[in-house]
N, CA and C atoms as a LAMMPS dump frame, in Angstrom:
ITEM: TIMESTEP
0
ITEM: NUMBER OF ATOMS
444
ITEM: BOX BOUNDS ff ff ff
-5.0000000000000000e+02 5.0000000000000000e+02
-5.0000000000000000e+02 5.0000000000000000e+02
-5.0000000000000000e+02 5.0000000000000000e+02
ITEM: ATOMS id mol type element x y z
1 1 1 N 45.259 -8.117 46.389
2 1 2 C 45.25 -8.373 44.987
3 1 3 C 44.089 -9.247 44.568
4 2 1 N 43.678 -10.114 45.483
5 2 2 C 42.476 -10.926 45.241
6 2 3 C 41.238 -10.082 45.058
7 3 1 N 41.079 -9.024 45.861
8 3 2 C 39.895 -8.158 45.8
9 3 3 C 39.757 -7.556 44.388
10 4 1 N 40.83 -7.138 43.762
11 4 2 C 40.777 -6.539 42.422
12 4 3 C 40.32 -7.509 41.384
13 5 1 N 40.772 -8.792 41.489
14 5 2 C 40.315 -9.848 40.508
15 5 3 C 38.827 -10.141 40.711
16 6 1 N 38.354 -10.182 41.994
17 6 2 C 36.947 -10.452 42.297
18 6 3 C 36.073 -9.336 41.732
19 7 1 N 36.541 -8.076 41.867
20 7 2 C 35.782 -6.945 41.348
21 7 3 C 35.732 -7.019 39.826
22 8 1 N 36.836 -7.352 39.2
23 8 2 C 36.856 -7.472 37.701
24 8 3 C 35.924 -8.612 37.279
25 9 1 N 35.882 -9.695 37.978
26 9 2 C 35.017 -10.823 37.613
27 9 3 C 33.536 -10.444 37.785
28 10 1 N 33.233 -9.764 38.865
29 10 2 C 31.901 -9.293 39.134
30 10 3 C 31.438 -8.292 38.031
31 11 1 N 32.314 -7.411 37.668
32 11 2 C 31.992 -6.419 36.619
33 11 3 C 31.732 -7.109 35.273
34 12 1 N 32.551 -8.152 34.995
35 12 2 C 32.376 -8.867 33.764
36 12 3 C 31.074 -9.588 33.754
37 13 1 N 30.677 -10.248 34.832
38 13 2 C 29.387 -10.911 34.94
39 13 3 C 28.23 -9.96 34.76
40 14 1 N 28.306 -8.825 35.426
41 14 2 C 27.259 -7.803 35.292
42 14 3 C 27.154 -7.292 33.853
43 15 1 N 28.241 -6.997 33.234
44 15 2 C 28.277 -6.522 31.887
45 15 3 C 27.681 -7.597 30.911
46 16 1 N 28.045 -8.861 31.197
47 16 2 C 27.5 -9.928 30.331
48 16 3 C 25.995 -10.044 30.523
49 17 1 N 25.49 -9.944 31.717
50 17 2 C 24.056 -9.986 31.934
51 17 3 C 23.335 -8.808 31.276
52 18 1 N 23.898 -7.656 31.307
53 18 2 C 23.296 -6.486 30.658
54 18 3 C 23.213 -6.704 29.139
55 19 1 N 24.316 -7.169 28.577
56 19 2 C 24.321 -7.394 27.115
57 19 3 C 23.331 -8.489 26.746
58 20 1 N 23.3 -9.558 27.488
59 20 2 C 22.27 -10.621 27.234
60 20 3 C 20.866 -10.147 27.348
61 21 1 N 20.625 -9.331 28.368
62 21 2 C 19.254 -8.77 28.55
63 21 3 C 18.81 -7.909 27.341
64 22 1 N 19.722 -7.083 26.876
65 22 2 C 19.458 -6.212 25.722
66 22 3 C 19.211 -7.089 24.461
67 23 1 N 20.043 -8.084 24.277
68 23 2 C 19.891 -8.901 23.058
69 23 3 C 18.536 -9.71 23.18
70 24 1 N 18.193 -10.172 24.332
71 24 2 C 16.931 -10.867 24.526
72 24 3 C 15.718 -9.911 24.264
73 25 1 N 15.791 -8.71 24.655
74 25 2 C 14.732 -7.73 24.408
75 25 3 C 14.637 -7.422 22.943
76 26 1 N 15.766 -7.268 22.259
77 26 2 C 15.7 -6.983 20.812
78 26 3 C 15.098 -8.181 20.027
79 27 1 N 15.334 -9.345 20.504
80 27 2 C 14.826 -10.565 19.825
81 27 3 C 13.291 -10.517 19.837
82 28 1 N 12.686 -10.025 20.926
83 28 2 C 11.242 -9.987 20.988
84 28 3 C 10.623 -8.733 20.362
85 29 1 N 11.433 -7.673 20.218
86 29 2 C 10.909 -6.453 19.594
87 29 3 C 10.977 -6.519 18.072
88 30 1 N 11.92 -7.272 17.5
89 30 2 C 12.118 -7.349 16.058
90 30 3 C 10.854 -7.672 15.333
91 31 1 N 10.096 -8.682 15.725
92 31 2 C 8.879 -9.032 14.95
93 31 3 C 7.856 -7.875 14.98
94 32 1 N 7.774 -7.118 16.101
95 32 2 C 6.823 -6.023 16.141
96 32 3 C 7.125 -4.957 15.112
97 33 1 N 8.376 -4.627 14.965
98 33 2 C 8.734 -3.614 13.98
99 33 3 C 8.676 -4.132 12.558
100 34 1 N 8.694 -5.382 12.378
101 34 2 C 8.651 -5.975 11.072
102 34 3 C 7.28 -6.149 10.475
103 35 1 N 6.234 -5.96 11.299
104 35 2 C 4.898 -6.151 10.826
105 35 3 C 4.44 -5.014 9.883
106 36 1 N 3.811 -5.37 8.832
107 36 2 C 3.331 -4.408 7.863
108 36 3 C 1.947 -3.949 8.228
109 37 1 N 1.779 -2.631 8.285
110 37 2 C 0.444 -2.065 8.661
111 37 3 C -0.158 -1.234 7.557
112 38 1 N 0.373 -1.337 6.352
113 38 2 C -0.157 -0.547 5.256
114 38 3 C -0.657 -1.479 4.153
115 39 1 N -1.266 -0.844 3.144
116 39 2 C -1.829 -1.569 2.01
117 39 3 C -1.258 -1.052 0.732
118 40 1 N -1.491 -1.784 -0.346
119 40 2 C -1.022 -1.393 -1.67
120 40 3 C -2.189 -1.466 -2.67
121 41 1 N -2.223 -0.472 -3.53
122 41 2 C -3.205 -0.459 -4.613
123 41 3 C -2.442 -0.573 -5.915
124 42 1 N -2.834 -1.464 -6.788
125 42 2 C -2.14 -1.647 -8.045
126 42 3 C -3.147 -1.982 -9.156
127 43 1 N -2.727 -1.835 -10.408
128 43 2 C -3.67 -2.176 -11.464
129 43 3 C -3.127 -1.679 -12.803
130 44 1 N -3.987 -1.832 -13.783
131 44 2 C -3.679 -1.419 -15.183
132 44 3 C -4.836 -0.565 -15.709
133 45 1 N -4.447 0.5 -16.429
134 45 2 C -5.458 1.361 -17.038
135 45 3 C -5.298 1.195 -18.552
136 46 1 N -6.457 0.917 -19.198
137 46 2 C -6.402 0.666 -20.629
138 46 3 C -7.506 1.556 -21.334
139 47 1 N -7.408 1.611 -22.684
140 47 2 C -8.413 2.252 -23.458
141 47 3 C -9.388 1.202 -23.954
142 48 1 N -10.505 1.604 -24.641
143 48 2 C -11.496 0.633 -25.051
144 48 3 C -10.988 -0.532 -25.91
145 49 1 N -9.884 -0.321 -26.63
146 49 2 C -9.33 -1.356 -27.475
147 49 3 C -8.386 -2.283 -26.695
148 50 1 N -8.139 -2.014 -25.446
149 50 2 C -7.241 -2.807 -24.62
150 50 3 C -5.835 -2.306 -24.552
151 51 1 N -5.58 -1.219 -25.239
152 51 2 C -4.239 -0.602 -25.245
153 51 3 C -3.94 0.108 -23.913
154 52 1 N -2.688 0.111 -23.544
155 52 2 C -2.287 0.766 -22.314
156 52 3 C -2.417 2.282 -22.434
157 53 1 N -2.888 2.917 -21.342
158 53 2 C -2.911 4.392 -21.315
159 53 3 C -1.713 4.839 -20.456
160 54 1 N -0.811 5.499 -21.129
161 54 2 C 0.432 5.959 -20.492
162 54 3 C 0.202 7.304 -19.809
163 55 1 N 0.8 7.483 -18.633
164 55 2 C 0.753 8.714 -17.878
165 55 3 C -0.64 9.132 -17.381
166 56 1 N -1.535 8.139 -17.213
167 56 2 C -2.832 8.458 -16.637
168 56 3 C -2.637 8.723 -15.156
169 57 1 N -3.339 9.703 -14.644
170 57 2 C -3.221 10.024 -13.206
171 57 3 C -4.156 9.168 -12.435
172 58 1 N -3.615 8.405 -11.433
173 58 2 C -4.46 7.615 -10.552
174 58 3 C -4.336 8.228 -9.125
175 59 1 N -5.502 8.534 -8.55
176 59 2 C -5.517 9.12 -7.193
177 59 3 C -6.31 8.28 -6.261
178 60 1 N -5.774 8.112 -5.053
179 60 2 C -6.456 7.36 -3.994
180 60 3 C -6.677 8.321 -2.83
181 61 1 N -7.938 8.589 -2.536
182 61 2 C -8.333 9.533 -1.422
183 61 3 C -8.992 8.716 -0.304
184 62 1 N -8.403 8.801 0.864
185 62 2 C -8.949 8.116 2.042
186 62 3 C -10.229 8.905 2.433
187 63 1 N -11.394 8.245 2.431
188 63 2 C -12.637 8.913 2.678
189 63 3 C -12.673 9.484 4.118
190 64 1 N -12.116 8.821 5.097
191 64 2 C -12.202 9.295 6.491
192 64 3 C -11.269 10.423 6.765
193 65 1 N -10.086 10.431 6.139
194 65 2 C -9.092 11.46 6.476
195 65 3 C -8.888 12.523 5.408
196 66 1 N -9.423 12.259 4.191
197 66 2 C -9.258 13.111 2.995
198 66 3 C -7.807 13.201 2.524
199 67 1 N -6.932 12.326 3.058
200 67 2 C -5.508 12.304 2.578
201 67 3 C -5.506 11.618 1.215
202 68 1 N -4.83 12.268 0.262
203 68 2 C -4.868 11.809 -1.092
204 68 3 C -3.472 11.519 -1.555
205 69 1 N -3.29 10.398 -2.235
206 69 2 C -1.975 9.984 -2.824
207 69 3 C -2.21 9.805 -4.305
208 70 1 N -1.244 10.239 -5.125
209 70 2 C -1.35 10.157 -6.594
210 70 3 C -0.16 9.442 -7.186
211 71 1 N -0.375 8.879 -8.357
212 71 2 C 0.7 8.319 -9.151
213 71 3 C 0.289 8.387 -10.627
214 72 1 N 1.143 8.055 -11.505
215 72 2 C 0.835 8.002 -12.943
216 72 3 C 1.176 6.612 -13.476
217 73 1 N 0.529 6.181 -14.496
218 73 2 C 0.768 4.888 -15.085
219 73 3 C 2.046 4.874 -15.92
220 74 1 N 2.716 3.7 -15.99
221 74 2 C 3.907 3.605 -16.799
222 74 3 C 3.593 3.264 -18.227
223 75 1 N 4.591 2.88 -19.01
224 75 2 C 4.411 2.645 -20.43
225 75 3 C 3.495 1.454 -20.725
226 76 1 N 3.249 0.595 -19.776
227 76 2 C 2.356 -0.53 -19.948
228 76 3 C 0.963 -0.265 -19.351
229 77 1 N 0.747 0.958 -18.843
230 77 2 C -0.505 1.317 -18.254
231 77 3 C -0.632 0.873 -16.778
232 78 1 N 0.433 0.334 -16.223
233 78 2 C 0.389 -0.168 -14.861
234 78 3 C 0.695 0.924 -13.844
235 79 1 N 0.181 0.799 -12.685
236 79 2 C 0.422 1.748 -11.572
237 79 3 C 0.48 0.975 -10.286
238 80 1 N 1.113 1.586 -9.291
239 80 2 C 1.163 1.055 -7.912
240 80 3 C 1.25 2.235 -6.952
241 81 1 N 0.369 2.198 -5.94
242 81 2 C 0.431 3.172 -4.882
243 81 3 C 0.64 2.344 -3.595
244 82 1 N 1.798 2.464 -2.959
245 82 2 C 2.131 1.719 -1.792
246 82 3 C 1.927 2.543 -0.463
247 83 1 N 1.98 1.868 0.611
248 83 2 C 1.989 2.464 1.956
249 83 3 C 0.703 3.312 2.202
250 84 1 N -0.443 2.748 1.777
251 84 2 C -1.691 3.422 2.069
252 84 3 C -2.211 2.839 3.398
253 85 1 N -2.752 3.723 4.216
254 85 2 C -3.327 3.305 5.482
255 85 3 C -4.635 2.522 5.204
256 86 1 N -4.898 1.492 5.994
257 86 2 C -6.139 0.764 5.837
258 86 3 C -7.335 1.728 5.92
259 87 1 N -8.389 1.47 5.174
260 87 2 C -9.596 2.264 5.218
261 87 3 C -10.326 2.204 3.899
262 88 1 N -11.34 3.041 3.795
263 88 2 C -12.155 3.121 2.603
264 88 3 C -11.679 4.276 1.747
265 89 1 N -11.53 3.981 0.406
266 89 2 C -10.93 4.935 -0.47
267 89 3 C -11.852 5.254 -1.679
268 90 1 N -11.678 6.453 -2.215
269 90 2 C -12.243 6.854 -3.487
270 90 3 C -11.065 6.914 -4.452
271 91 1 N -11.116 6.111 -5.522
272 91 2 C -10.054 6.006 -6.486
273 91 3 C -10.519 6.684 -7.76
274 92 1 N -9.757 7.62 -8.282
275 92 2 C -10.115 8.248 -9.565
276 92 3 C -8.961 8.052 -10.549
277 93 1 N -9.37 7.92 -11.824
278 93 2 C -8.405 7.776 -12.902
279 93 3 C -8.778 8.79 -14
280 94 1 N -7.747 9.549 -14.424
281 94 2 C -7.998 10.519 -15.519
282 94 3 C -6.842 10.672 -16.464
283 95 1 N -7.153 10.969 -17.679
284 95 2 C -6.147 11.252 -18.707
285 95 3 C -6.799 12.105 -19.753
286 96 1 N -6.032 13.021 -20.299
287 96 2 C -6.547 13.907 -21.37
288 96 3 C -7.101 13.075 -22.517
289 97 1 N -8.318 13.428 -22.981
290 97 2 C -8.95 12.725 -24.113
291 97 3 C -9.83 11.573 -23.677
292 98 1 N -9.914 11.299 -22.357
293 98 2 C -10.704 10.213 -21.845
294 98 3 C -11.635 10.719 -20.727
295 99 1 N -12.781 10.023 -20.492
296 99 2 C -13.634 10.38 -19.395
297 99 3 C -12.987 9.928 -18.094
298 100 1 N -13.124 10.797 -17.151
299 100 2 C -12.639 10.445 -15.766
300 100 3 C -13.5 9.34 -15.228
301 101 1 N -12.833 8.406 -14.527
302 101 2 C -13.569 7.309 -13.873
303 101 3 C -13.262 7.318 -12.397
304 102 1 N -14.297 7.154 -11.585
305 102 2 C -14.143 7.172 -10.118
306 102 3 C -14.729 5.91 -9.581
307 103 1 N -13.972 5.233 -8.626
308 103 2 C -14.45 4.035 -7.928
309 103 3 C -14.668 4.454 -6.486
310 104 1 N -15.884 4.27 -5.983
311 104 2 C -16.216 4.568 -4.573
312 104 3 C -16.229 3.269 -3.78
313 105 1 N -15.846 3.433 -2.533
314 105 2 C -16.024 2.328 -1.55
315 105 3 C -14.949 1.244 -1.705
316 106 1 N -13.765 1.539 -2.187
317 106 2 C -12.684 0.597 -2.249
318 106 3 C -12.096 0.418 -0.876
319 107 1 N -12.216 -0.751 -0.287
320 107 2 C -11.706 -0.972 1.073
321 107 3 C -10.355 -1.612 1.055
322 108 1 N -9.431 -1.01 1.724
323 108 2 C -8.069 -1.551 1.88
324 108 3 C -7.899 -1.985 3.312
325 109 1 N -7.418 -3.23 3.512
326 109 2 C -7.191 -3.764 4.806
327 109 3 C -5.69 -3.904 5.083
328 110 1 N -5.32 -4.123 6.346
329 110 2 C -3.931 -4.26 6.706
330 110 3 C -3.172 -5.319 5.875
331 111 1 N -2.015 -5.011 5.378
332 111 2 C -1.19 -5.953 4.669
333 111 3 C -1.905 -6.591 3.475
334 112 1 N -2.631 -5.799 2.737
335 112 2 C -3.42 -6.277 1.602
336 112 3 C -3.01 -5.553 0.328
337 113 1 N -2.957 -6.303 -0.72
338 113 2 C -2.762 -5.694 -2.081
339 113 3 C -4.065 -5.816 -2.838
340 114 1 N -4.593 -4.665 -3.273
341 114 2 C -5.849 -4.637 -4.042
342 114 3 C -5.503 -4.281 -5.475
343 115 1 N -5.998 -5.072 -6.407
344 115 2 C -5.779 -4.787 -7.799
345 115 3 C -7.012 -4.182 -8.361
346 116 1 N -6.964 -2.955 -8.891
347 116 2 C -8.048 -2.257 -9.46
348 116 3 C -7.689 -1.841 -10.9
349 117 1 N -8.287 -2.536 -11.83
350 117 2 C -8.084 -2.204 -13.255
351 117 3 C -9.215 -1.354 -13.777
352 118 1 N -8.914 -0.578 -14.777
353 118 2 C -9.961 0.3 -15.358
354 118 3 C -9.76 0.459 -16.858
355 119 1 N -10.882 0.539 -17.544
356 119 2 C -10.867 0.87 -18.989
357 119 3 C -11.551 2.213 -19.141
358 120 1 N -10.796 3.222 -19.581
359 120 2 C -11.357 4.538 -19.7
360 120 3 C -12.018 4.698 -21.083
361 121 1 N -13.168 5.332 -21.037
362 121 2 C -13.917 5.611 -22.265
363 121 3 C -13.371 6.877 -22.937
364 122 1 N -13.443 6.912 -24.23
365 122 2 C -13.015 8.092 -24.983
366 122 3 C -14.033 9.247 -24.661
367 123 1 N -13.455 10.413 -24.531
368 123 2 C -14.311 11.591 -24.226
369 123 3 C -13.41 12.72 -23.716
370 124 1 N -14.062 13.769 -23.223
371 124 2 C -13.31 14.849 -22.739
372 124 3 C -12.966 14.641 -21.265
373 125 1 N -11.889 15.197 -20.808
374 125 2 C -11.432 15.051 -19.451
375 125 3 C -12.463 15.522 -18.453
376 126 1 N -13.27 16.544 -18.739
377 126 2 C -14.238 17.04 -17.824
378 126 3 C -15.451 16.153 -17.65
379 127 1 N -15.628 15.226 -18.624
380 127 2 C -16.742 14.294 -18.468
381 127 3 C -16.323 13.225 -17.498
382 128 1 N -17.274 12.527 -16.929
383 128 2 C -16.862 11.476 -16
384 128 3 C -18.116 10.682 -15.574
385 129 1 N -17.782 9.567 -14.926
386 129 2 C -18.817 8.757 -14.328
387 129 3 C -18.28 8.066 -13.114
388 130 1 N -19.15 7.665 -12.237
389 130 2 C -18.738 7.007 -11.016
390 130 3 C -19.227 5.554 -11.04
391 131 1 N -18.481 4.67 -10.461
392 131 2 C -18.906 3.286 -10.382
393 131 3 C -18.485 2.712 -9.101
394 132 1 N -19.143 1.661 -8.695
395 132 2 C -18.734 0.974 -7.435
396 132 3 C -18.143 -0.363 -7.858
397 133 1 N -16.887 -0.637 -7.451
398 133 2 C -16.189 -1.824 -7.923
399 133 3 C -16.887 -3.079 -7.465
400 134 1 N -16.871 -4.079 -8.295
401 134 2 C -17.425 -5.371 -8.045
402 134 3 C -16.288 -6.363 -7.906
403 135 1 N -16.231 -7.125 -6.778
404 135 2 C -15.086 -8.049 -6.638
405 135 3 C -15.172 -9.166 -7.672
406 136 1 N -14.005 -9.446 -8.308
407 136 2 C -13.968 -10.59 -9.205
408 136 3 C -13.692 -11.843 -8.452
409 137 1 N -12.77 -11.815 -7.482
410 137 2 C -12.519 -12.882 -6.575
411 137 3 C -11.652 -12.33 -5.443
412 138 1 N -11.567 -13.069 -4.375
413 138 2 C -10.818 -12.611 -3.198
414 138 3 C -10.003 -13.77 -2.633
415 139 1 N -8.763 -13.418 -2.225
416 139 2 C -7.898 -14.328 -1.532
417 139 3 C -7.5 -13.703 -0.232
418 140 1 N -6.96 -14.435 0.756
419 140 2 C -6.715 -13.868 2.087
420 140 3 C -5.858 -12.626 2.084
421 141 1 N -4.794 -12.557 1.237
422 141 2 C -3.899 -11.417 1.283
423 141 3 C -4.035 -10.542 0.034
424 142 1 N -4.882 -10.881 -0.892
425 142 2 C -5.002 -10.076 -2.096
426 142 3 C -6.403 -10.08 -2.581
427 143 1 N -6.931 -8.92 -2.831
428 143 2 C -8.286 -8.796 -3.35
429 143 3 C -8.133 -8.203 -4.75
430 144 1 N -8.925 -8.676 -5.654
431 144 2 C -8.851 -8.175 -7.017
432 144 3 C -10.169 -7.514 -7.368
433 145 1 N -10.164 -6.291 -7.838
434 145 2 C -11.337 -5.591 -8.289
435 145 3 C -11.054 -5.204 -9.728
436 146 1 N -12.046 -5.205 -10.556
437 146 2 C -11.813 -4.823 -11.93
438 146 3 C -12.977 -4.164 -12.551
439 147 1 N -12.689 -3.513 -13.656
440 147 2 C -13.705 -2.811 -14.441
441 147 3 C -13.327 -2.916 -15.832
442 148 1 N -14.122 -3.528 -16.662
443 148 2 C -13.71 -3.722 -18.072
444 148 3 C -14.722 -3.097 -18.991
C-alpha cells in the first residue's frame, strides 16, 4: 500500500513541476506578444476656409511593397488608418470638387502615430499636386506633419 502512495506523490510532484514550468514560460512570452509592431496614420482634412471635408478618401501606399490601405474622413474631417507596417508611404487625399493632394516620403516607424493634416484646394478631382511633408515638430512616439 505504501508503494501506491509514493507513486501518487511522485506523480503529483511531476505534474506540479510541469504546470509551474508552463506558467513560467508564459510569463516570459507574454511581453513578446504584447509588443506593437505597427504604426498609425491620423489627421484632419479641411477646405480652404477651414471647414471639415466629409467622406474624403485617404490612401496610404507603402512605397516598398505597393500595399495600399484606404479610409474616408468622418463628419469632422478626421481619419485614422491603423496597423500600417513601418516604412515609407505615399499618402493621397481626394474628394469630388477638390484637387487631389499627394504627400511623398512619409516615414512611419514602429509603434509611432503620425499626424498628417491637409487642406484641399478647390478644383476638379482630376487636377492634383504633390508635396513633400515638412515636420512641424517631433516627439519620441508621435510625429506631426501638416499642410495648411
